[in-house]
PDB file of all heavy atoms in Angstrom:
ATOM      1  N   MET A   1       9.945  -3.268  14.595  1.00  0.00           N
ATOM      2  CA  MET A   1       9.232  -2.517  13.575  1.00  0.00           C
ATOM      3  C   MET A   1      10.256  -2.005  12.557  1.00  0.00           C
ATOM      4  O   MET A   1      11.350  -1.609  12.918  1.00  0.00           O
ATOM      5  CB  MET A   1       8.457  -1.373  14.214  1.00  0.00           C
ATOM      6  CG  MET A   1       7.751  -0.567  13.195  1.00  0.00           C
ATOM      7  SD  MET A   1       6.041  -0.063  13.390  1.00  0.00           S
ATOM      8  CE  MET A   1       5.267  -1.164  14.481  1.00  0.00           C
ATOM      9  N   ILE A   2       9.849  -1.975  11.311  1.00  0.00           N
ATOM     10  CA  ILE A   2      10.708  -1.495  10.224  1.00  0.00           C
ATOM     11  C   ILE A   2      10.225  -0.123   9.797  1.00  0.00           C
ATOM     12  O   ILE A   2       9.033   0.105   9.642  1.00  0.00           O
ATOM     13  CB  ILE A   2      10.677  -2.464   9.026  1.00  0.00           C
ATOM     14  CG1 ILE A   2      11.285  -3.800   9.447  1.00  0.00           C
ATOM     15  CG2 ILE A   2      11.395  -1.880   7.824  1.00  0.00           C
ATOM     16  CD1 ILE A   2      11.163  -4.879   8.402  1.00  0.00           C
ATOM     17  N   SER A   3      11.158   0.770   9.597  1.00  0.00           N
ATOM     18  CA  SER A   3      10.837   2.109   9.097  1.00  0.00           C
ATOM     19  C   SER A   3      11.123   2.141   7.598  1.00  0.00           C
ATOM     20  O   SER A   3      12.131   1.599   7.147  1.00  0.00           O
ATOM     21  CB  SER A   3      11.703   3.143   9.822  1.00  0.00           C
ATOM     22  OG  SER A   3      11.422   4.422   9.351  1.00  0.00           O
ATOM     23  N   SER A   4      10.212   2.755   6.840  1.00  0.00           N
ATOM     24  CA  SER A   4      10.359   2.771   5.387  1.00  0.00           C
ATOM     25  C   SER A   4       9.873   4.098   4.816  1.00  0.00           C
ATOM     26  O   SER A   4       8.987   4.736   5.379  1.00  0.00           O
ATOM     27  CB  SER A   4       9.536   1.631   4.787  1.00  0.00           C
ATOM     28  OG  SER A   4       9.608   1.652   3.395  1.00  0.00           O
ATOM     29  N   ASN A   5      10.443   4.482   3.723  1.00  0.00           N
ATOM     30  CA  ASN A   5       9.970   5.647   2.975  1.00  0.00           C
ATOM     31  C   ASN A   5       9.316   5.156   1.687  1.00  0.00           C
ATOM     32  O   ASN A   5       9.869   4.313   0.994  1.00  0.00           O
ATOM     33  CB  ASN A   5      11.133   6.574   2.596  1.00  0.00           C
ATOM     34  CG  ASN A   5      11.728   7.245   3.797  1.00  0.00           C
ATOM     35  OD1 ASN A   5      11.028   7.609   4.723  1.00  0.00           O
ATOM     36  ND2 ASN A   5      13.044   7.399   3.795  1.00  0.00           N
ATOM     37  N   ILE A   6       8.133   5.670   1.409  1.00  0.00           N
ATOM     38  CA  ILE A   6       7.477   5.335   0.147  1.00  0.00           C
ATOM     39  C   ILE A   6       7.085   6.629  -0.555  1.00  0.00           C
ATOM     40  O   ILE A   6       6.922   7.665   0.083  1.00  0.00           O
ATOM     41  CB  ILE A   6       6.228   4.440   0.350  1.00  0.00           C
ATOM     42  CG1 ILE A   6       5.161   5.167   1.175  1.00  0.00           C
ATOM     43  CG2 ILE A   6       6.596   3.112   0.981  1.00  0.00           C
ATOM     44  CD1 ILE A   6       3.821   4.467   1.184  1.00  0.00           C
ATOM     45  N   ARG A   7       6.944   6.549  -1.837  1.00  0.00           N
ATOM     46  CA  ARG A   7       6.496   7.695  -2.630  1.00  0.00           C
ATOM     47  C   ARG A   7       5.038   7.472  -2.990  1.00  0.00           C
ATOM     48  O   ARG A   7       4.671   6.412  -3.493  1.00  0.00           O
ATOM     49  CB  ARG A   7       7.340   7.839  -3.885  1.00  0.00           C
ATOM     50  CG  ARG A   7       8.765   8.192  -3.558  1.00  0.00           C
ATOM     51  CD  ARG A   7       9.579   8.283  -4.809  1.00  0.00           C
ATOM     52  NE  ARG A   7      10.948   8.557  -4.438  1.00  0.00           N
ATOM     53  CZ  ARG A   7      11.895   8.845  -5.286  1.00  0.00           C
ATOM     54  NH1 ARG A   7      11.635   8.862  -6.587  1.00  0.00           N
ATOM     55  NH2 ARG A   7      13.117   9.101  -4.864  1.00  0.00           N
ATOM     56  N   VAL A   8       4.227   8.480  -2.716  1.00  0.00           N
ATOM     57  CA  VAL A   8       2.787   8.378  -2.951  1.00  0.00           C
ATOM     58  C   VAL A   8       2.336   9.602  -3.736  1.00  0.00           C
ATOM     59  O   VAL A   8       2.689  10.732  -3.368  1.00  0.00           O
ATOM     60  CB  VAL A   8       2.025   8.323  -1.599  1.00  0.00           C
ATOM     61  CG1 VAL A   8       0.536   8.216  -1.828  1.00  0.00           C
ATOM     62  CG2 VAL A   8       2.531   7.189  -0.734  1.00  0.00           C
ATOM     63  N   PRO A   9       1.577   9.416  -4.795  1.00  0.00           N
ATOM     64  CA  PRO A   9       1.050  10.570  -5.521  1.00  0.00           C
ATOM     65  C   PRO A   9       0.236  11.470  -4.580  1.00  0.00           C
ATOM     66  O   PRO A   9      -0.441  10.980  -3.673  1.00  0.00           O
ATOM     67  CB  PRO A   9       0.155   9.955  -6.589  1.00  0.00           C
ATOM     68  CG  PRO A   9       0.660   8.559  -6.754  1.00  0.00           C
ATOM     69  CD  PRO A   9       1.151   8.154  -5.403  1.00  0.00           C
ATOM     70  N   GLU A  10       0.322  12.769  -4.791  1.00  0.00           N
ATOM     71  CA  GLU A  10      -0.339  13.737  -3.909  1.00  0.00           C
ATOM     72  C   GLU A  10      -1.829  13.497  -3.766  1.00  0.00           C
ATOM     73  O   GLU A  10      -2.363  13.576  -2.655  1.00  0.00           O
ATOM     74  CB  GLU A  10      -0.107  15.166  -4.418  1.00  0.00           C
ATOM     75  CG  GLU A  10       1.097  15.814  -3.790  1.00  0.00           C
ATOM     76  CD  GLU A  10       1.217  17.265  -4.199  1.00  0.00           C
ATOM     77  OE1 GLU A  10       0.295  18.049  -3.894  1.00  0.00           O
ATOM     78  OE2 GLU A  10       2.245  17.593  -4.817  1.00  0.00           O
ATOM     79  N   ASP A  11      -2.503  13.193  -4.868  1.00  0.00           N
ATOM     80  CA  ASP A  11      -3.955  13.000  -4.786  1.00  0.00           C
ATOM     81  C   ASP A  11      -4.305  11.775  -3.946  1.00  0.00           C
ATOM     82  O   ASP A  11      -5.246  11.801  -3.156  1.00  0.00           O
ATOM     83  CB  ASP A  11      -4.576  12.910  -6.178  1.00  0.00           C
ATOM     84  CG  ASP A  11      -3.996  11.792  -7.039  1.00  0.00           C
ATOM     85  OD1 ASP A  11      -2.836  11.399  -6.828  1.00  0.00           O
ATOM     86  OD2 ASP A  11      -4.713  11.330  -7.941  1.00  0.00           O
ATOM     87  N   LEU A  12      -3.522  10.715  -4.062  1.00  0.00           N
ATOM     88  CA  LEU A  12      -3.735   9.518  -3.268  1.00  0.00           C
ATOM     89  C   LEU A  12      -3.457   9.797  -1.788  1.00  0.00           C
ATOM     90  O   LEU A  12      -4.195   9.362  -0.907  1.00  0.00           O
ATOM     91  CB  LEU A  12      -2.845   8.385  -3.779  1.00  0.00           C
ATOM     92  CG  LEU A  12      -2.997   7.020  -3.130  1.00  0.00           C
ATOM     93  CD1 LEU A  12      -4.426   6.518  -3.254  1.00  0.00           C
ATOM     94  CD2 LEU A  12      -2.021   6.042  -3.760  1.00  0.00           C
ATOM     95  N   TRP A  13      -2.404  10.544  -1.520  1.00  0.00           N
ATOM     96  CA  TRP A  13      -2.053  10.912  -0.147  1.00  0.00           C
ATOM     97  C   TRP A  13      -3.178  11.721   0.506  1.00  0.00           C
ATOM     98  O   TRP A  13      -3.529  11.479   1.659  1.00  0.00           O
ATOM     99  CB  TRP A  13      -0.752  11.712  -0.131  1.00  0.00           C
ATOM    100  CG  TRP A  13      -0.280  12.000   1.259  1.00  0.00           C
ATOM    101  CD1 TRP A  13      -0.443  13.154   1.957  1.00  0.00           C
ATOM    102  CD2 TRP A  13       0.422  11.112   2.123  1.00  0.00           C
ATOM    103  NE1 TRP A  13       0.108  13.042   3.200  1.00  0.00           N
ATOM    104  CE2 TRP A  13       0.652  11.796   3.330  1.00  0.00           C
ATOM    105  CE3 TRP A  13       0.881   9.794   1.993  1.00  0.00           C
ATOM    106  CZ2 TRP A  13       1.319  11.211   4.398  1.00  0.00           C
ATOM    107  CZ3 TRP A  13       1.552   9.225   3.059  1.00  0.00           C
ATOM    108  CH2 TRP A  13       1.759   9.930   4.240  1.00  0.00           C
ATOM    109  N   GLU A  14      -3.733  12.661  -0.247  1.00  0.00           N
ATOM    110  CA  GLU A  14      -4.804  13.499   0.280  1.00  0.00           C
ATOM    111  C   GLU A  14      -6.040  12.656   0.594  1.00  0.00           C
ATOM    112  O   GLU A  14      -6.678  12.840   1.634  1.00  0.00           O
ATOM    113  CB  GLU A  14      -5.145  14.607  -0.725  1.00  0.00           C
ATOM    114  CG  GLU A  14      -6.116  15.633  -0.204  1.00  0.00           C
ATOM    115  CD  GLU A  14      -5.662  16.336   1.062  1.00  0.00           C
ATOM    116  OE1 GLU A  14      -4.442  16.496   1.291  1.00  0.00           O
ATOM    117  OE2 GLU A  14      -6.542  16.731   1.849  1.00  0.00           O
ATOM    118  N   GLU A  15      -6.358  11.736  -0.272  1.00  0.00           N
ATOM    119  CA  GLU A  15      -7.490  10.834  -0.045  1.00  0.00           C
ATOM    120  C   GLU A  15      -7.251   9.980   1.200  1.00  0.00           C
ATOM    121  O   GLU A  15      -8.132   9.794   2.032  1.00  0.00           O
ATOM    122  CB  GLU A  15      -7.691   9.941  -1.267  1.00  0.00           C
ATOM    123  CG  GLU A  15      -8.926   9.140  -1.240  1.00  0.00           C
ATOM    124  CD  GLU A  15      -9.914   9.558  -2.311  1.00  0.00           C
ATOM    125  OE1 GLU A  15      -9.551  10.319  -3.213  1.00  0.00           O
ATOM    126  OE2 GLU A  15     -11.052   9.094  -2.205  1.00  0.00           O
ATOM    127  N   LEU A  16      -6.049   9.441   1.316  1.00  0.00           N
ATOM    128  CA  LEU A  16      -5.673   8.647   2.477  1.00  0.00           C
ATOM    129  C   LEU A  16      -5.770   9.472   3.754  1.00  0.00           C
ATOM    130  O   LEU A  16      -6.271   8.999   4.782  1.00  0.00           O
ATOM    131  CB  LEU A  16      -4.255   8.107   2.294  1.00  0.00           C
ATOM    132  CG  LEU A  16      -3.677   7.293   3.430  1.00  0.00           C
ATOM    133  CD1 LEU A  16      -4.502   6.037   3.671  1.00  0.00           C
ATOM    134  CD2 LEU A  16      -2.232   6.958   3.151  1.00  0.00           C
ATOM    135  N   ARG A  17      -5.319  10.710   3.714  1.00  0.00           N
ATOM    136  CA  ARG A  17      -5.372  11.602   4.871  1.00  0.00           C
ATOM    137  C   ARG A  17      -6.813  11.812   5.321  1.00  0.00           C
ATOM    138  O   ARG A  17      -7.120  11.744   6.513  1.00  0.00           O
ATOM    139  CB  ARG A  17      -4.721  12.942   4.535  1.00  0.00           C
ATOM    140  CG  ARG A  17      -4.582  13.870   5.727  1.00  0.00           C
ATOM    141  CD  ARG A  17      -4.210  15.279   5.296  1.00  0.00           C
ATOM    142  NE  ARG A  17      -5.254  15.909   4.493  1.00  0.00           N
ATOM    143  CZ  ARG A  17      -6.416  16.372   4.969  1.00  0.00           C
ATOM    144  NH1 ARG A  17      -6.719  16.259   6.243  1.00  0.00           N
ATOM    145  NH2 ARG A  17      -7.300  16.936   4.159  1.00  0.00           N
ATOM    146  N   LYS A  18      -7.708  12.015   4.365  1.00  0.00           N
ATOM    147  CA  LYS A  18      -9.120  12.234   4.686  1.00  0.00           C
ATOM    148  C   LYS A  18      -9.743  11.000   5.333  1.00  0.00           C
ATOM    149  O   LYS A  18     -10.463  11.109   6.332  1.00  0.00           O
ATOM    150  CB  LYS A  18      -9.902  12.602   3.421  1.00  0.00           C
ATOM    151  CG  LYS A  18      -9.598  13.980   2.906  1.00  0.00           C
ATOM    152  CD  LYS A  18     -10.355  14.228   1.607  1.00  0.00           C
ATOM    153  CE  LYS A  18      -9.957  15.551   0.968  1.00  0.00           C
ATOM    154  NZ  LYS A  18     -10.604  15.734  -0.336  1.00  0.00           N
ATOM    155  N   VAL A  19      -9.485   9.832   4.756  1.00  0.00           N
ATOM    156  CA  VAL A  19     -10.038   8.592   5.303  1.00  0.00           C
ATOM    157  C   VAL A  19      -9.481   8.339   6.704  1.00  0.00           C
ATOM    158  O   VAL A  19     -10.229   7.972   7.617  1.00  0.00           O
ATOM    159  CB  VAL A  19      -9.743   7.392   4.370  1.00  0.00           C
ATOM    160  CG1 VAL A  19     -10.137   6.082   5.017  1.00  0.00           C
ATOM    161  CG2 VAL A  19     -10.459   7.570   3.049  1.00  0.00           C
ATOM    162  N   ALA A  20      -8.197   8.542   6.886  1.00  0.00           N
ATOM    163  CA  ALA A  20      -7.590   8.346   8.207  1.00  0.00           C
ATOM    164  C   ALA A  20      -8.235   9.271   9.235  1.00  0.00           C
ATOM    165  O   ALA A  20      -8.545   8.849  10.354  1.00  0.00           O
ATOM    166  CB  ALA A  20      -6.082   8.594   8.131  1.00  0.00           C
ATOM    167  N   ALA A  21      -8.482  10.504   8.865  1.00  0.00           N
ATOM    168  CA  ALA A  21      -9.114  11.460   9.780  1.00  0.00           C
ATOM    169  C   ALA A  21     -10.534  11.009  10.129  1.00  0.00           C
ATOM    170  O   ALA A  21     -10.933  11.051  11.301  1.00  0.00           O
ATOM    171  CB  ALA A  21      -9.124  12.852   9.169  1.00  0.00           C
ATOM    172  N   LEU A  22     -11.283  10.552   9.141  1.00  0.00           N
ATOM    173  CA  LEU A  22     -12.647  10.079   9.383  1.00  0.00           C
ATOM    174  C   LEU A  22     -12.672   8.871  10.314  1.00  0.00           C
ATOM    175  O   LEU A  22     -13.592   8.709  11.115  1.00  0.00           O
ATOM    176  CB  LEU A  22     -13.337   9.713   8.064  1.00  0.00           C
ATOM    177  CG  LEU A  22     -13.775  10.874   7.183  1.00  0.00           C
ATOM    178  CD1 LEU A  22     -14.227  10.348   5.822  1.00  0.00           C
ATOM    179  CD2 LEU A  22     -14.896  11.654   7.852  1.00  0.00           C
ATOM    180  N   GLU A  23     -11.677   8.027  10.196  1.00  0.00           N
ATOM    181  CA  GLU A  23     -11.611   6.818  11.008  1.00  0.00           C
ATOM    182  C   GLU A  23     -10.774   7.019  12.266  1.00  0.00           C
ATOM    183  O   GLU A  23     -10.478   6.050  12.978  1.00  0.00           O
ATOM    184  CB  GLU A  23     -11.091   5.654  10.162  1.00  0.00           C
ATOM    185  CG  GLU A  23     -12.042   5.347   9.010  1.00  0.00           C
ATOM    186  CD  GLU A  23     -11.711   4.075   8.255  1.00  0.00           C
ATOM    187  OE1 GLU A  23     -10.837   3.302   8.701  1.00  0.00           O
ATOM    188  OE2 GLU A  23     -12.354   3.851   7.212  1.00  0.00           O
ATOM    189  N   GLU A  24     -10.405   8.254  12.532  1.00  0.00           N
ATOM    190  CA  GLU A  24      -9.640   8.635  13.724  1.00  0.00           C
ATOM    191  C   GLU A  24      -8.363   7.821  13.892  1.00  0.00           C
ATOM    192  O   GLU A  24      -8.057   7.301  14.963  1.00  0.00           O
ATOM    193  CB  GLU A  24     -10.523   8.551  14.971  1.00  0.00           C
ATOM    194  CG  GLU A  24     -11.695   9.515  14.898  1.00  0.00           C
ATOM    195  CD  GLU A  24     -12.567   9.502  16.134  1.00  0.00           C
ATOM    196  OE1 GLU A  24     -12.389   8.621  17.006  1.00  0.00           O
ATOM    197  OE2 GLU A  24     -13.433  10.388  16.232  1.00  0.00           O
ATOM    198  N   ARG A  25      -7.624   7.731  12.788  1.00  0.00           N
ATOM    199  CA  ARG A  25      -6.324   7.053  12.786  1.00  0.00           C
ATOM    200  C   ARG A  25      -5.282   8.004  12.219  1.00  0.00           C
ATOM    201  O   ARG A  25      -5.595   8.893  11.435  1.00  0.00           O
ATOM    202  CB  ARG A  25      -6.342   5.816  11.891  1.00  0.00           C
ATOM    203  CG  ARG A  25      -7.192   4.686  12.344  1.00  0.00           C
ATOM    204  CD  ARG A  25      -6.923   3.463  11.446  1.00  0.00           C
ATOM    205  NE  ARG A  25      -7.711   2.337  11.866  1.00  0.00           N
ATOM    206  CZ  ARG A  25      -8.793   1.892  11.248  1.00  0.00           C
ATOM    207  NH1 ARG A  25      -9.215   2.483  10.151  1.00  0.00           N
ATOM    208  NH2 ARG A  25      -9.448   0.852  11.707  1.00  0.00           N
ATOM    209  N   SER A  26      -4.035   7.756  12.566  1.00  0.00           N
ATOM    210  CA  SER A  26      -2.943   8.463  11.900  1.00  0.00           C
ATOM    211  C   SER A  26      -2.819   7.894  10.489  1.00  0.00           C
ATOM    212  O   SER A  26      -3.351   6.807  10.196  1.00  0.00           O
ATOM    213  CB  SER A  26      -1.628   8.251  12.655  1.00  0.00           C
ATOM    214  OG  SER A  26      -1.219   6.893  12.563  1.00  0.00           O
ATOM    215  N   ILE A  27      -2.133   8.595   9.637  1.00  0.00           N
ATOM    216  CA  ILE A  27      -1.926   8.075   8.279  1.00  0.00           C
ATOM    217  C   ILE A  27      -1.147   6.761   8.351  1.00  0.00           C
ATOM    218  O   ILE A  27      -1.459   5.803   7.652  1.00  0.00           O
ATOM    219  CB  ILE A  27      -1.233   9.109   7.380  1.00  0.00           C
ATOM    220  CG1 ILE A  27      -2.177  10.293   7.142  1.00  0.00           C
ATOM    221  CG2 ILE A  27      -0.806   8.486   6.055  1.00  0.00           C
ATOM    222  CD1 ILE A  27      -1.580  11.432   6.357  1.00  0.00           C
ATOM    223  N   ASN A  28      -0.156   6.698   9.212  1.00  0.00           N
ATOM    224  CA  ASN A  28       0.628   5.474   9.364  1.00  0.00           C
ATOM    225  C   ASN A  28      -0.267   4.306   9.790  1.00  0.00           C
ATOM    226  O   ASN A  28      -0.201   3.224   9.202  1.00  0.00           O
ATOM    227  CB  ASN A  28       1.744   5.691  10.393  1.00  0.00           C
ATOM    228  CG  ASN A  28       2.668   4.509  10.466  1.00  0.00           C
ATOM    229  OD1 ASN A  28       3.462   4.277   9.574  1.00  0.00           O
ATOM    230  ND2 ASN A  28       2.562   3.741  11.537  1.00  0.00           N
ATOM    231  N   SER A  29      -1.103   4.531  10.801  1.00  0.00           N
ATOM    232  CA  SER A  29      -2.006   3.472  11.261  1.00  0.00           C
ATOM    233  C   SER A  29      -2.993   3.068  10.171  1.00  0.00           C
ATOM    234  O   SER A  29      -3.327   1.892  10.035  1.00  0.00           O
ATOM    235  CB  SER A  29      -2.782   3.930  12.497  1.00  0.00           C
ATOM    236  OG  SER A  29      -1.901   4.081  13.580  1.00  0.00           O
ATOM    237  N   GLN A  30      -3.444   4.038   9.398  1.00  0.00           N
ATOM    238  CA  GLN A  30      -4.372   3.743   8.310  1.00  0.00           C
ATOM    239  C   GLN A  30      -3.695   2.874   7.254  1.00  0.00           C
ATOM    240  O   GLN A  30      -4.292   1.928   6.750  1.00  0.00           O
ATOM    241  CB  GLN A  30      -4.900   5.038   7.685  1.00  0.00           C
ATOM    242  CG  GLN A  30      -6.011   4.825   6.698  1.00  0.00           C
ATOM    243  CD  GLN A  30      -7.297   4.336   7.348  1.00  0.00           C
ATOM    244  OE1 GLN A  30      -7.584   4.652   8.491  1.00  0.00           O
ATOM    245  NE2 GLN A  30      -8.075   3.570   6.622  1.00  0.00           N
ATOM    246  N   LEU A  31      -2.469   3.191   6.921  1.00  0.00           N
ATOM    247  CA  LEU A  31      -1.731   2.385   5.936  1.00  0.00           C
ATOM    248  C   LEU A  31      -1.547   0.952   6.430  1.00  0.00           C
ATOM    249  O   LEU A  31      -1.733   0.001   5.667  1.00  0.00           O
ATOM    250  CB  LEU A  31      -0.369   3.014   5.644  1.00  0.00           C
ATOM    251  CG  LEU A  31      -0.391   4.219   4.720  1.00  0.00           C
ATOM    252  CD1 LEU A  31       0.945   4.929   4.741  1.00  0.00           C
ATOM    253  CD2 LEU A  31      -0.757   3.802   3.305  1.00  0.00           C
ATOM    254  N   ILE A  32      -1.201   0.791   7.697  1.00  0.00           N
ATOM    255  CA  ILE A  32      -1.038  -0.551   8.261  1.00  0.00           C
ATOM    256  C   ILE A  32      -2.361  -1.301   8.208  1.00  0.00           C
ATOM    257  O   ILE A  32      -2.413  -2.472   7.809  1.00  0.00           O
ATOM    258  CB  ILE A  32      -0.475  -0.478   9.693  1.00  0.00           C
ATOM    259  CG1 ILE A  32       0.974   0.009   9.639  1.00  0.00           C
ATOM    260  CG2 ILE A  32      -0.571  -1.833  10.385  1.00  0.00           C
ATOM    261  CD1 ILE A  32       1.561   0.365  10.987  1.00  0.00           C
ATOM    262  N   TYR A  33      -3.455  -0.637   8.566  1.00  0.00           N
ATOM    263  CA  TYR A  33      -4.784  -1.244   8.510  1.00  0.00           C
ATOM    264  C   TYR A  33      -5.114  -1.703   7.080  1.00  0.00           C
ATOM    265  O   TYR A  33      -5.560  -2.833   6.863  1.00  0.00           O
ATOM    266  CB  TYR A  33      -5.819  -0.236   9.004  1.00  0.00           C
ATOM    267  CG  TYR A  33      -7.239  -0.696   8.865  1.00  0.00           C
ATOM    268  CD1 TYR A  33      -7.798  -1.566   9.790  1.00  0.00           C
ATOM    269  CD2 TYR A  33      -8.025  -0.265   7.802  1.00  0.00           C
ATOM    270  CE1 TYR A  33      -9.115  -1.998   9.665  1.00  0.00           C
ATOM    271  CE2 TYR A  33      -9.336  -0.692   7.669  1.00  0.00           C
ATOM    272  CZ  TYR A  33      -9.871  -1.549   8.594  1.00  0.00           C
ATOM    273  OH  TYR A  33     -11.160  -1.981   8.460  1.00  0.00           O
ATOM    274  N   ILE A  34      -4.888  -0.833   6.107  1.00  0.00           N
ATOM    275  CA  ILE A  34      -5.190  -1.153   4.711  1.00  0.00           C
ATOM    276  C   ILE A  34      -4.346  -2.331   4.224  1.00  0.00           C
ATOM    277  O   ILE A  34      -4.855  -3.253   3.570  1.00  0.00           O
ATOM    278  CB  ILE A  34      -4.961   0.089   3.814  1.00  0.00           C
ATOM    279  CG1 ILE A  34      -6.041   1.142   4.101  1.00  0.00           C
ATOM    280  CG2 ILE A  34      -4.932  -0.291   2.336  1.00  0.00           C
ATOM    281  CD1 ILE A  34      -5.743   2.508   3.501  1.00  0.00           C
ATOM    282  N   ILE A  35      -3.079  -2.333   4.546  1.00  0.00           N
ATOM    283  CA  ILE A  35      -2.185  -3.420   4.121  1.00  0.00           C
ATOM    284  C   ILE A  35      -2.612  -4.738   4.756  1.00  0.00           C
ATOM    285  O   ILE A  35      -2.677  -5.774   4.081  1.00  0.00           O
ATOM    286  CB  ILE A  35      -0.716  -3.094   4.438  1.00  0.00           C
ATOM    287  CG1 ILE A  35      -0.244  -1.922   3.561  1.00  0.00           C
ATOM    288  CG2 ILE A  35       0.175  -4.319   4.235  1.00  0.00           C
ATOM    289  CD1 ILE A  35       1.068  -1.305   4.002  1.00  0.00           C
ATOM    290  N   LYS A  36      -2.929  -4.718   6.060  1.00  0.00           N
ATOM    291  CA  LYS A  36      -3.384  -5.942   6.738  1.00  0.00           C
ATOM    292  C   LYS A  36      -4.648  -6.486   6.098  1.00  0.00           C
ATOM    293  O   LYS A  36      -4.768  -7.697   5.850  1.00  0.00           O
ATOM    294  CB  LYS A  36      -3.645  -5.668   8.219  1.00  0.00           C
ATOM    295  CG  LYS A  36      -2.418  -5.642   9.064  1.00  0.00           C
ATOM    296  CD  LYS A  36      -2.820  -5.423  10.524  1.00  0.00           C
ATOM    297  CE  LYS A  36      -1.624  -5.429  11.430  1.00  0.00           C
ATOM    298  NZ  LYS A  36      -1.998  -5.197  12.842  1.00  0.00           N
ATOM    299  N   LYS A  37      -5.618  -5.603   5.838  1.00  0.00           N
ATOM    300  CA  LYS A  37      -6.876  -6.040   5.225  1.00  0.00           C
ATOM    301  C   LYS A  37      -6.626  -6.633   3.842  1.00  0.00           C
ATOM    302  O   LYS A  37      -7.209  -7.655   3.469  1.00  0.00           O
ATOM    303  CB  LYS A  37      -7.870  -4.875   5.129  1.00  0.00           C
ATOM    304  CG  LYS A  37      -8.431  -4.473   6.450  1.00  0.00           C
ATOM    305  CD  LYS A  37      -9.248  -5.605   7.028  1.00  0.00           C
ATOM    306  CE  LYS A  37      -9.758  -5.301   8.401  1.00  0.00           C
ATOM    307  NZ  LYS A  37     -10.371  -6.442   9.051  1.00  0.00           N
ATOM    308  N   TYR A  38      -5.771  -5.999   3.063  1.00  0.00           N
ATOM    309  CA  TYR A  38      -5.439  -6.505   1.727  1.00  0.00           C
ATOM    310  C   TYR A  38      -4.834  -7.911   1.829  1.00  0.00           C
ATOM    311  O   TYR A  38      -5.232  -8.831   1.107  1.00  0.00           O
ATOM    312  CB  TYR A  38      -4.469  -5.557   1.019  1.00  0.00           C
ATOM    313  CG  TYR A  38      -3.918  -6.162  -0.253  1.00  0.00           C
ATOM    314  CD1 TYR A  38      -4.681  -6.159  -1.426  1.00  0.00           C
ATOM    315  CD2 TYR A  38      -2.670  -6.757  -0.286  1.00  0.00           C
ATOM    316  CE1 TYR A  38      -4.194  -6.731  -2.588  1.00  0.00           C
ATOM    317  CE2 TYR A  38      -2.177  -7.339  -1.432  1.00  0.00           C
ATOM    318  CZ  TYR A  38      -2.940  -7.326  -2.581  1.00  0.00           C
ATOM    319  OH  TYR A  38      -2.464  -7.913  -3.725  1.00  0.00           O
ATOM    320  N   LEU A  39      -3.882  -8.079   2.731  1.00  0.00           N
ATOM    321  CA  LEU A  39      -3.210  -9.376   2.861  1.00  0.00           C
ATOM    322  C   LEU A  39      -4.177 -10.447   3.366  1.00  0.00           C
ATOM    323  O   LEU A  39      -4.101 -11.606   2.928  1.00  0.00           O
ATOM    324  CB  LEU A  39      -2.003  -9.259   3.774  1.00  0.00           C
ATOM    325  CG  LEU A  39      -0.843  -8.441   3.190  1.00  0.00           C
ATOM    326  CD1 LEU A  39       0.246  -8.241   4.236  1.00  0.00           C
ATOM    327  CD2 LEU A  39      -0.292  -9.071   1.930  1.00  0.00           C
ATOM    328  N   GLU A  40      -5.085 -10.094   4.281  1.00  0.00           N
ATOM    329  CA  GLU A  40      -6.086 -11.045   4.744  1.00  0.00           C
ATOM    330  C   GLU A  40      -6.945 -11.527   3.584  1.00  0.00           C
ATOM    331  O   GLU A  40      -7.211 -12.723   3.434  1.00  0.00           O
ATOM    332  CB  GLU A  40      -6.968 -10.423   5.815  1.00  0.00           C
ATOM    333  CG  GLU A  40      -6.285 -10.265   7.154  1.00  0.00           C
ATOM    334  CD  GLU A  40      -7.122  -9.445   8.136  1.00  0.00           C
ATOM    335  OE1 GLU A  40      -8.274  -9.058   7.831  1.00  0.00           O
ATOM    336  OE2 GLU A  40      -6.600  -9.184   9.248  1.00  0.00           O
ATOM    337  N   GLU A  41      -7.406 -10.578   2.775  1.00  0.00           N
ATOM    338  CA  GLU A  41      -8.246 -10.929   1.621  1.00  0.00           C
ATOM    339  C   GLU A  41      -7.473 -11.760   0.600  1.00  0.00           C
ATOM    340  O   GLU A  41      -7.997 -12.715   0.032  1.00  0.00           O
ATOM    341  CB  GLU A  41      -8.778  -9.657   0.953  1.00  0.00           C
ATOM    342  CG  GLU A  41      -9.908  -9.017   1.694  1.00  0.00           C
ATOM    343  CD  GLU A  41     -11.137  -9.915   1.787  1.00  0.00           C
ATOM    344  OE1 GLU A  41     -11.551 -10.489   0.753  1.00  0.00           O
ATOM    345  OE2 GLU A  41     -11.672 -10.049   2.902  1.00  0.00           O
ATOM    346  N   ARG A  42      -6.254 -11.396   0.376  1.00  0.00           N
ATOM    347  CA  ARG A  42      -5.423 -12.092  -0.613  1.00  0.00           C
ATOM    348  C   ARG A  42      -5.140 -13.527  -0.194  1.00  0.00           C
ATOM    349  O   ARG A  42      -5.039 -14.424  -1.028  1.00  0.00           O
ATOM    350  CB  ARG A  42      -4.106 -11.342  -0.801  1.00  0.00           C
ATOM    351  CG  ARG A  42      -3.265 -11.867  -1.929  1.00  0.00           C
ATOM    352  CD  ARG A  42      -2.020 -11.020  -2.104  1.00  0.00           C
ATOM    353  NE  ARG A  42      -1.297 -11.405  -3.276  1.00  0.00           N
ATOM    354  CZ  ARG A  42      -0.474 -12.457  -3.346  1.00  0.00           C
ATOM    355  NH1 ARG A  42      -0.301 -13.232  -2.300  1.00  0.00           N
ATOM    356  NH2 ARG A  42       0.154 -12.732  -4.465  1.00  0.00           N
ATOM    357  N   ASN A  43      -5.019 -13.735   1.103  1.00  0.00           N
ATOM    358  CA  ASN A  43      -4.657 -15.072   1.606  1.00  0.00           C
ATOM    359  C   ASN A  43      -5.860 -15.978   1.856  1.00  0.00           C
ATOM    360  O   ASN A  43      -5.690 -17.090   2.340  1.00  0.00           O
ATOM    361  CB  ASN A  43      -3.826 -14.935   2.892  1.00  0.00           C
ATOM    362  CG  ASN A  43      -2.458 -14.372   2.600  1.00  0.00           C
ATOM    363  OD1 ASN A  43      -1.885 -14.624   1.534  1.00  0.00           O
ATOM    364  ND2 ASN A  43      -1.927 -13.591   3.517  1.00  0.00           N
ATOM    365  N   LYS A  44      -7.049 -15.517   1.504  1.00  0.00           N
ATOM    366  CA  LYS A  44      -8.238 -16.374   1.675  1.00  0.00           C
ATOM    367  C   LYS A  44      -8.273 -17.481   0.647  1.00  0.00           C
ATOM    368  O   LYS A  44      -7.841 -17.375  -0.438  1.00  0.00           O
ATOM    369  CB  LYS A  44      -9.519 -15.531   1.560  1.00  0.00           C
ATOM    370  CG  LYS A  44      -9.802 -14.786   2.819  1.00  0.00           C
ATOM    371  CD  LYS A  44     -11.134 -14.075   2.700  1.00  0.00           C
ATOM    372  CE  LYS A  44     -11.450 -13.356   3.991  1.00  0.00           C
ATOM    373  NZ  LYS A  44     -12.725 -12.663   3.917  1.00  0.00           N
TER     374      LYS A  44
END
């Protein structure tokens, strides 16, 4: 696994935090989920 630091605007971070909480995921897990879904769609 690779560890990385990214910069995220506060409003986007807050939105991400809310969605992760609703879906019972950590923010990290939510980001991985979102990235995987994006790449799946992109590679269709």
